[in-house]
N, C-alpha and C positions, 0 to 999 in steps of 0.2 A: 641324412643319407637316404638315397632313393631306392625304392623297391616296388614290386609289381603285382601283388594280388588284387582281387576284387575289392571294391570300396563302396562306401555310402555315397549316395547322390550328392553332387556338389551344388551348392546354391549360389546364384549370382549375387555378387556383393551388393548391388543396388537394392535388391529385394531384402537381402539379409540385414543390412544396416537399418532399414525401415522397421523391421520387426524385432530387432535385437533387444530393445528395451521394453517392448510391448508385452511380451510373454515371459513371466518370471519362471515358468516351468520349462526352461530352455537352457541349453548349454551350447556355446558357440566356440568351436575348436578350429584354430588355424594351424595346419600341420603339413608336413612333407607329403607329397603325392603318394597314395597307396601305403600309408603307414598305420592305418587303423582298420582291421577287418570289419566288414559291415555287420557280421553276426555278433561281434563283441559290442558294438554300439547299440544294436537292437536289444541285446540282453540287458544292458544297463537301463535302457528305456523301459523295458518290461518290468524290471525290478523296482524302478524308482518313479516311473511316470514322467521322467525328464527327457524331453526331445533333444537329440543331439544333431546339431547342424555342423557340417564339415566343409571347410574352405581350404583349398590346397595351395601350397607354394612349392617351387622346384629348387630353391636354394635359400640359404640364410640371408643373402644379400637382398633378395626380393622381399622376403618377410620383413626384414629390418626397415627397408626403405618405405614400405607401405605403412608400417606402424608409426614411423617418424613423420609421415605426411598427414596423418589423421589425428585430430585433437581427441576424438572419442571414437575409437575403432569399433566398439561393440563386441570385440573378441573377448573370450574368457581365458582360454588355455592356448598356449603355443608350445612348440617343441624345438627349441633352438639347440644347436651344437654347443659344445663346451665354451669356446671362445666368445660366442654371442651371449651366452648366459652371463659371462663376466662383464662384457661391455654394457649390456642392457641393465644389469643390476647397478653398476656404477653410475649409470645415467638416470637412475630412479624410475625406470620403466616397469619394474616388477614388484609384485606384492610379496611382503614378508609372510611366508607360509605359517598357518596356524597348525602346528604339528599335533595338537590335541585332537584335531579332526582326522588325523592320518594314523589311525590305530594299527595299520598293517605295515608300518615302516620297518618293523623288525624282520620282515622277510627279505630285505635287500642285502645284497652282497657287500660287506664292509670294505672290500677292496675297491669298490666303485664310489665310495662316499668320502666326503671331506677332502675333495681334490682342490687344487690350487684355484680353480676358477670359481669355486663357491665353498670355502673352507668348512663351514658348518652346515651346508645345505639349507641355508635360510631361505633361498629362493628357488631351488631346483631339486627335483626328484628324478633320478636316473630311470630311463624307460628302456631304450634299446641301445646297445653299444656294439662296438666291433673294432677291427683293426684294418689298416691299409697295408697289404703285402703284395707278394709276387704270385702270379698264376702262370702255370705252364701246361702245355699239352704234351704228356709223356710219350705219345705216339710219334712225335717229331723231335722232342728234346729230352736228352738224358738229364734227369733231375740232379745227378752228380755235378753237372756243369753249371748249375744255377744255385748259388747260395747267398748272393748279395745283390744289392742295387747296382753295384759297379758292373755286374755282368751284362746289364742292359746295353752298355757301350761296345760290346763285342761286335765286330763287323759281320759275323755270321748271321746276325739278326737284322740285317738290312731290310727295311720295309716290312717288318714282321711285328713290330711292337705296338701295343695298345697302351696309351696313357690316359689316365682319368682327366676329364676336362674340368679340373678343379685346381685352382691356383695354389692353395695351401698344400695340398697333397703332393703335387708335382714338385714344388720347391722344397718341401720336406724331404722327398726322396733324393733330390740333388744335394741338398745340404748334408744329409746323412752320409751320402757317398763320399763327401769331402771331409768328413769327420767333424762337422759342425752340428749344433743343436737345431731342432726343428722350429724353435721359436726365436731364431737368431735375428738380432736387430743391427748387427754390424754391417754397415754399408758395403764394405769391401767383400765380405763373405757373400752377401746377397748378389752382388755383381758377379762374383766368381761362380756362384751357382747358376746364374743366368747363362754365362758363357759356356759352362759345362753342358747345360741343356741344349744350347745351340749345336754343340758337337753331336748331340744325340739325335737330332732331327732326321738325318738320313735313315735311321732305324725305325722311325715312328711312322706307322701306317695310319693311325687314326687316334683322335682325342674323342672320348665319349664318357657320358655318365648314364644316359637313359637306356642304352642298349647293351650294356656291358655283358650280362649273362648270355644274350643271344650271340654276341660276337665270338665268345669262346665256345659256346655250344655248337655253332655252325662252322667253327674252325676258320673264321675269317682272320683270326690272329692266333698265333701259337704261344705267345709270351707277352706279358705286360703287367700292369698294375690292376689291382682289384680290391674292392671292399670285401671283407670276409664273408658277409651274407650273400653277396652276389656270387662269390665262388661256390658257396654251398648250394645255391639255386642252380648254378650251371653244372655242378657235379652230379646233381640228381638226373640230369639229361645226358651228360657226357662223362663217363667214368674215367676217361683218360686225363682229366684235369686234376692238377695238384696245386695246393696252396703252400707257399713257402714263406716263412718268417725270415726276412733278410738279416744277416749277421750284424750289420751296422746298426740295427734297430728299426723301429717302425712307429707310425702314428697310431695312437689309440684315440678313438672318438666316442663320445657319449652324447646321445641326444636325450634331453631331459624335459619333463613336464615343468612348466612355469605358469604362473597366473599373472595376467596383465594387471598393472597397478589400479587401473580404473575399470576392472572387469565388472560388467553389470550383474553377473551371476556367480560371484565368488564362492558362495556357499555350495552351489551346485558343482563348481569346479573342484572343490575339496572332496566332495562325495565321489566324483568321477575318478580322481587320482587314487583315492583309497580303494575304490572298486578295482582299478587296474593293478593295484598292489597285491591282490589276492593271488596266491600261487597258481590256482587252476586257470585263472584268466591269463596270467602272464605266460603260462605254458602254452595255451592255445595260440597266443599271439606269436611267440617265438617259432612254433611249428609252422604257422601259416606264412610268416614272413621270411623265415630262413635266417634270421639274425639272432644274436645272443641276447638273452634277457638279463636284466640287472637283478632279477629276483632269484636268490640262492635256493629258496625252497621250491620254486617252480622247476629248477633244474633237476631236483630230486624226483620229480614226478615224471620225468622224461625217460624213454627207453635207455637202457645202459649204453647202447651204441652212441646215442646223442650225448649222454653225459661225458663220454670218453672222447668225443670228437674234438680234435685239437683246434678246429676252425671255430666251432661254437664255444668251446670251453677250454681255452689254452691253459697250460699249467702255470703255476706261480713263477717258475723259472723263465718261461717264455714271456710272461707279463712284465717281468723285471726289465726286459729289453725295450719295452714300449714307452712312449712319451705322449702326454696329452697336449694337444694344440691349445695354446693360450692366446688371449687377445693381444694385438699389437698396437702401439701408439700410432697416431694419425700419420706422422712423418714416415714411419716404417711401412705402414699399409700402402701409402702412395708409392713408395719405392718398389714394393713387390708388384703392385698393379702396373706400374710403368714397364717393368721388365716382362711381366706376363703378356701384356699387349704386344710388346716387341717380339716376343717369342712366337706368339700365335700368328703373326704376319711374316715370320721368318726374317726379321730385320736385324 
């Protein structure tokens, strides 16, 4: 998932791949844009002497395609979302983690461990997580009128709605509004979700992922979808914004650290992940990024208001309504992609 604070300088891939194996006192991280505060990377370097190189991607698909196209990428750590952890582990792309080197694992929230995409966390360590829900501007919309995804189809919201430019999230929203699961592979259900989304298009003002907080801060849209962290960032600038967990349910996403199978600096990668599992480090990251941390002991270090914030730390009752996105088989993926392309061109 994409966020916006200051980051470490990005190195061009051509230069990076040339140097990747030359210096063993190095760590090469391929990660979502703006997902690692530069001061955290610098602190790791100061403590260990290991230089951190950061290369960015803007979505899981870009990351996956690049890794599949390179025989020896030179990357050590990547940070895929849940369903890509599942896919890449099944394809033998990920290293089986040496948990003896990860002495800080006990700080993690057990509610975020042993999920379907990696049942024993053999390949992945949760880093940042969140939910996909509804955001409204209470200056223009009474929150009593918005409790579910189905409310998006109300004609009163014509040309006011912002949808995430994310195929899985948009289809999850439509499927849930129809009473279907977010990982549905039933062809008729997917087609039904597509036609329901077509009916929604008159209400849609914009699809976006890169500028979501600004859209709501500047009141270019009064209602729509949002990742929880983006809502938190937007709320800091516009107090009229409110995040709603829709009653039909919602997607929970977990972005995790994994180590590439042929990582040139696997030992350094384990050291970095263990460093990131320290509660004080995890706290700094969550505060800087506005997203929830998977580190339960980091939450205890935060101000009481943050601990009780239902966006950052939803209750167990709320969490029970969430579902984690899982990988889809190739046939089902192609079906979703076909309907997504048709939807985007309003066909």
